[in-house]
C-alpha positions as CSV (number, residue, x, y, z in Angstrom):
1,M,-50.6,269.5,46.3
2,T,-52.2,267.5,43.4
3,I,-51.2,268.4,39.9
4,A,-53.8,269.0,37.3
5,E,-52.6,268.2,33.8
6,V,-53.7,268.3,30.2
7,M,-53.3,265.2,28.1
8,L,-52.7,265.8,24.4
9,F,-53.6,263.5,21.6
10,K,-52.9,263.9,17.9
11,G,-54.6,262.5,14.8
12,D,-58.2,262.4,13.7
13,R,-60.9,260.6,15.5
14,P,-62.2,258.0,16.4
15,R,-58.7,256.8,17.6
16,P,-56.4,259.7,18.2
17,R,-52.8,258.9,19.4
18,Y,-51.6,259.9,22.8
19,F,-48.9,262.5,22.4
20,G,-48.0,263.7,25.9
21,R,-49.1,265.6,29.0
22,L,-48.5,269.1,30.3
23,S,-49.1,270.9,33.6
24,L,-52.3,272.8,33.5
25,E,-51.1,275.7,35.7
26,P,-48.9,277.5,33.1
27,L,-51.7,277.0,30.5
28,L,-54.2,278.7,32.9
29,R,-51.8,281.5,33.5
30,E,-51.4,282.2,29.8
31,A,-55.1,281.9,29.2
32,L,-56.0,284.2,32.1
33,D,-53.0,286.5,31.5
34,E,-52.2,286.0,35.2
35,S,-48.5,286.9,35.8
36,D,-48.7,287.1,39.7
37,E,-46.7,284.0,40.8
38,D,-48.2,284.3,44.3
39,V,-51.6,283.5,42.9
40,T,-52.6,279.8,42.9
41,F,-55.7,278.2,41.4
42,V,-58.5,276.1,42.7
43,L,-60.6,274.3,40.1
44,V,-64.2,273.4,40.4
45,F,-65.6,271.3,37.5
46,H,-69.2,271.2,36.5
47,Q,-70.9,268.2,34.8
48,V,-72.2,270.3,32.0
49,G,-71.9,269.3,28.3
50,E,-70.1,271.5,25.8
51,E,-69.5,271.4,22.1
52,Q,-66.6,269.2,21.2
53,A,-64.7,271.6,18.9
54,A,-62.8,273.9,21.3
55,E,-60.7,275.9,18.9
56,D,-60.1,275.4,15.1
57,G,-60.9,271.7,15.3
58,L,-59.2,271.1,18.7
59,V,-61.4,268.5,20.5
60,N,-62.2,268.2,24.2
61,L,-62.3,264.4,24.9
62,L,-64.1,265.0,28.2
63,P,-67.1,267.1,27.0
64,D,-69.4,266.0,29.8
65,F,-67.3,268.1,32.2
66,G,-67.5,271.1,30.0
67,E,-67.4,274.0,32.5
68,L,-65.2,274.9,35.4
69,D,-64.9,277.6,38.0
70,V,-61.4,279.0,38.4
71,L,-60.7,280.4,41.9
72,A,-57.6,282.6,42.0
73,V,-56.2,282.6,45.6
74,R,-53.4,284.7,47.1
75,G,-52.4,283.4,50.5
76,K,-55.8,282.8,52.2
77,Q,-57.7,285.4,50.2
78,M,-59.7,284.7,47.1
79,V,-58.7,287.3,44.4
80,Y,-61.4,286.4,41.9
81,R,-63.7,283.5,40.8
82,R,-64.7,283.1,37.2
83,K,-66.6,280.5,35.2
84,F,-65.5,279.2,31.8
85,G,-66.2,276.7,29.2
86,V,-63.2,274.3,29.2
87,G,-62.7,274.5,25.5
88,A,-63.2,278.3,25.3
89,L,-60.7,278.8,28.1
90,L,-57.9,276.4,27.0
91,G,-58.6,276.1,23.2
92,P,-56.7,279.2,22.0
93,V,-53.7,278.5,24.2
94,L,-53.5,274.8,23.2
95,R,-53.9,275.6,19.5
96,R,-50.9,278.0,19.6
97,L,-48.9,275.3,21.5
98,V,-49.7,272.4,19.2
99,D,-49.0,274.5,16.1
100,R,-45.5,275.0,17.5
101,L,-45.1,271.3,18.4
102,D,-46.2,270.0,15.0
103,A,-47.3,272.6,12.5
104,D,-48.2,269.9,9.9
105,E,-50.8,268.2,12.2
106,R,-54.2,269.8,12.1
107,H,-56.1,267.2,14.2
108,W,-55.5,267.5,17.9
109,S,-57.6,266.6,21.0
110,F,-57.1,267.0,24.7
111,R,-58.6,266.1,28.1
112,I,-57.9,267.4,31.6
113,S,-56.5,264.9,34.1
114,H,-57.5,266.0,37.6
115,P,-58.5,264.2,40.9
116,V,-62.1,265.3,40.5
117,L,-62.2,263.7,37.1
118,D,-60.0,260.6,37.4
119,G,-58.5,260.3,40.9
120,E,-54.9,261.2,40.1
121,R,-52.7,261.8,43.1
122,S,-49.8,264.3,43.7
123,Y,-47.4,262.1,41.7
124,R,-47.7,260.0,38.6
125,K,-46.8,256.4,39.0
126,A,-45.0,254.7,36.1
127,P,-47.5,252.4,34.5
128,S,-47.1,248.7,34.5
129,I,-46.0,247.2,31.2
130,E,-48.1,244.5,29.6
131,G,-46.2,241.6,28.0
132,A,-43.1,242.0,30.2
133,V,-41.2,238.8,30.8
134,D,-38.7,238.2,33.6
135,V,-35.6,236.4,32.3
136,N,-33.6,234.3,34.8
137,L,-30.1,234.2,33.4
138,H,-29.0,231.8,36.1
139,R,-31.6,229.2,35.2
140,P,-30.0,225.9,34.0
141,T,-30.9,225.4,30.3
142,S,-29.5,223.5,27.4
143,Q,-30.6,226.2,24.9
144,P,-29.8,229.9,25.0
145,L,-32.8,232.1,26.0
146,F,-31.9,234.6,23.2
147,T,-28.9,235.7,21.2
148,I,-27.5,239.2,20.7
149,N,-25.8,240.4,17.5
150,K,-23.9,243.6,17.3
151,V,-25.3,246.1,14.8
152,E,-22.8,248.3,13.1
153,E,-23.1,252.0,13.6
154,P,-24.4,253.6,10.4
155,A,-22.1,256.1,8.7
156,V,-22.8,259.8,9.5
157,A,-22.6,262.4,6.8
158,E,-19.8,265.0,7.2
159,V,-20.1,268.7,7.1
160,R,-17.7,271.7,7.5
161,P,-18.8,274.1,10.2
162,A,-17.3,277.0,8.3
163,D,-19.9,276.5,5.6
164,H,-22.5,277.4,8.2
165,G,-20.6,280.3,9.7
166,M,-19.7,278.5,12.9
167,P,-16.5,279.7,14.5
168,E,-14.1,277.0,15.3
169,E,-13.3,278.4,18.8
170,Y,-16.9,277.8,20.0
171,L,-17.2,274.2,18.8
172,T,-17.4,271.4,21.4
173,P,-17.2,267.6,20.9
174,I,-21.0,267.6,20.5
175,N,-22.9,270.8,19.3
176,V,-26.6,271.2,19.5
177,L,-28.3,273.1,16.7
178,M,-31.8,274.6,17.0
179,T,-34.1,277.0,15.1
180,P,-35.2,280.1,17.1
181,G,-38.6,278.5,17.4
182,T,-37.3,275.3,19.0
183,H,-35.1,277.4,21.4
184,A,-38.1,279.5,22.4
185,L,-40.3,276.4,22.9
186,L,-37.9,274.9,25.4
187,L,-37.1,278.2,27.2
188,S,-40.6,279.6,27.5
189,D,-43.4,278.2,25.3
190,L,-43.5,274.6,26.4
191,P,-45.7,274.4,29.5
192,L,-43.8,272.7,32.4
193,S,-44.9,271.9,35.9
194,Q,-43.2,273.6,38.9
195,R,-44.2,270.7,41.2
196,I,-43.2,267.5,39.4
197,E,-40.4,266.8,37.0
198,E,-41.3,266.3,33.3
199,G,-39.4,265.0,30.3
200,G,-39.4,263.8,26.8
201,F,-37.4,263.2,23.7
202,F,-35.5,265.1,20.9
203,L,-35.8,264.0,17.3
204,G,-33.4,265.4,14.7
205,T,-30.5,264.8,12.4
206,V,-26.8,264.1,13.0
207,R,-23.7,265.1,11.0
208,A,-20.1,264.7,11.8
209,I,-17.6,267.5,11.6
210,A,-15.1,266.8,8.8
211,G,-11.5,266.3,9.5
212,G,-9.6,265.7,12.8
213,E,-11.1,264.3,15.9
214,T,-14.6,263.0,16.0
215,R,-17.1,265.8,16.7
216,Y,-20.8,266.1,15.9
217,L,-23.5,268.6,15.0
218,V,-26.8,267.4,16.4
219,E,-29.8,269.3,15.0
220,I,-33.1,269.1,17.0
221,T,-36.1,269.2,14.6
222,A,-38.9,268.1,17.1
223,V,-39.5,268.1,20.8
224,T,-42.0,265.5,22.1
225,P,-43.1,264.9,25.7
226,A,-42.7,261.3,26.8
227,Q,-45.7,259.0,26.8
228,S,-46.5,256.6,29.8
229,S,-43.9,258.2,32.0
230,G,-43.6,258.3,35.8
231,A,-42.8,261.5,37.7
232,G,-42.5,263.1,41.1
233,K,-40.9,266.2,42.6
234,G,-37.4,264.7,42.4
235,H,-37.6,262.0,39.7
236,F,-38.7,261.3,36.1
237,T,-39.1,257.8,34.7
238,F,-39.3,256.6,31.1
239,T,-41.0,253.2,30.4
240,A,-40.8,250.8,27.5
241,D,-44.0,252.4,26.2
242,S,-42.3,255.8,26.2
243,F,-39.8,254.5,23.7
244,A,-42.3,252.6,21.7
245,A,-44.4,255.7,21.3
246,V,-41.5,258.0,20.2
247,N,-40.4,255.4,17.7
248,Q,-43.9,255.3,16.3
249,L,-43.8,259.1,16.1
250,R,-40.6,258.9,14.1
251,A,-42.1,256.5,11.6
252,E,-45.3,258.6,11.3
253,R,-43.3,261.8,10.6
254,G,-41.4,260.0,7.9
255,Q,-38.6,262.6,7.8
256,G,-35.7,260.2,8.5
257,E,-35.1,261.7,11.9
258,E,-33.0,260.0,14.6
259,L,-33.7,259.8,18.3
260,V,-31.0,262.4,19.1
261,G,-31.5,262.6,22.8
262,W,-33.8,263.3,25.8
263,Y,-34.7,266.0,28.2
264,H,-36.1,266.4,31.7
265,T,-36.6,269.2,34.3
266,H,-35.0,269.9,37.7
267,L,-37.1,272.0,40.0
268,F,-34.4,274.2,41.4
269,E,-32.2,277.1,40.4
270,A,-29.3,276.4,38.0
271,G,-25.8,277.7,38.8
272,T,-25.6,276.0,42.2
273,G,-23.1,273.4,41.0
274,L,-25.9,270.9,40.3
275,G,-26.2,269.6,36.8
276,L,-27.1,266.0,35.8
277,S,-27.5,263.8,38.8
278,D,-25.9,260.3,39.2
279,V,-29.3,258.8,38.3
280,D,-29.4,261.0,35.1
281,L,-25.9,259.9,34.2
282,D,-26.7,256.2,34.7
283,L,-29.8,256.6,32.6
284,H,-28.0,258.3,29.7
285,F,-25.0,255.9,29.6
286,A,-27.3,252.8,29.9
287,T,-30.0,253.9,27.5
288,F,-28.8,256.6,25.1
289,R,-25.7,254.7,24.0
290,R,-25.0,256.3,20.6
291,P,-22.0,258.7,20.9
292,W,-23.9,261.8,19.6
293,Q,-27.1,261.5,21.7
294,V,-27.5,264.4,24.1
295,A,-29.2,265.0,27.4
296,G,-31.1,268.3,27.8
297,L,-31.6,269.7,31.3
298,L,-34.1,272.4,32.1
299,N,-33.8,274.0,35.5
300,V,-37.4,275.4,36.1
301,T,-38.2,277.9,38.8
302,K,-41.1,280.4,39.2
303,H,-39.2,283.2,37.5
304,R,-37.1,281.6,34.7
305,R,-35.7,278.5,32.9
306,V,-32.1,277.6,32.3
307,L,-31.4,275.2,29.4
308,R,-28.3,273.2,29.1
309,F,-27.2,270.2,27.0
310,Y,-24.7,267.5,27.8
311,G,-23.0,265.0,25.5
312,R,-20.9,261.9,26.0
313,Q,-17.1,262.4,26.2
314,D,-15.3,259.2,27.0
315,N,-16.8,258.1,30.4
316,D,-18.1,261.6,31.3
317,M,-20.8,264.0,30.2
318,R,-19.7,267.5,29.1
319,A,-21.7,270.6,28.3
320,C,-22.4,271.2,24.7
321,T,-22.5,274.5,22.8
322,Q,-26.0,275.6,21.7
323,W,-26.3,277.1,18.2
324,I,-29.3,279.0,16.9
325,R,-30.0,279.1,13.2
326,H,-30.2,282.5,11.5
327,E,-30.7,283.5,7.9
328,R,-29.2,281.6,5.0
329,D,-28.7,278.5,7.1
330,R,-26.0,280.1,9.3
331,Y,-25.6,279.5,13.0
332,L,-24.6,281.7,16.0
333,P,-23.8,280.3,19.5
334,A,-26.5,280.9,22.0
335,G,-24.0,280.5,24.8
336,V,-20.8,278.5,25.3
337,G,-21.3,275.4,27.5
338,V,-19.5,275.5,30.8
339,D,-18.8,272.3,32.8
340,D,-20.2,272.1,36.3
341,E,-17.6,271.9,39.0
């Protein structure tokens, strides 16, 4: 079955910046207040123009297809059929979402990506990268093709967990700190497909735990879907453009944040002994090489999400404790990480 998606862009026109893409289905369910998971949707778009402002300045970048019929189907029976303006239907839901993603950005736009509109198939191929060069390391040459210099790891500020009310017995080598809003965004508010894997990046800050062995507090301050990614039912792929876009986002935010990790989804129930796959492990160790960078895993099913974080420990990945910020900058554990057997 082909996946309809919503592509998000941030920044004022005429050249808004691509931000990420989301599955359309959970957005429709929220907009229509449709909680019956047995109901699926069929979309019929109409080439009818609409006003560009959908909701509080949110712009539909495909206004020529401004109306759609939503057919709700259960089994082989049509439950209802309703006609909507695209902006009127999705605008309020998207406005609430983007306010959670980046409350400081007021200019957002979107467009629906769907086979009727742009020919997308039931998977998303990783885009080809312009400017890529194949380097043949075995080619005879008198001059080196390039040189590599090691960059020293910058110092990390130290902190005492007791100053934040964090009990020593719950600390793991890497600890993930979140606000209640970030925790809710990942567990429920961020629309995620149930048909293809999705993923993105975490931005945040890093502090070392003072004294003793090397341990870290990694605070997530922003969650951003990956740009120019490839995806299918059993895989998710970053590209060089994905990393270029997130580094540009870091610079634009100007808050001194680090790329503290990445996340992706698995489309099966957690607790079955399945955590990060071998492919996930290879990706993390090859790409996210700083000792405090984390891998977030969201197991997504029709009825719930399970969120876990993993961090590097020697040559293995171990579960991290999740901490939620409460009043007066104090943290309580959301649940102690348990290693998969």
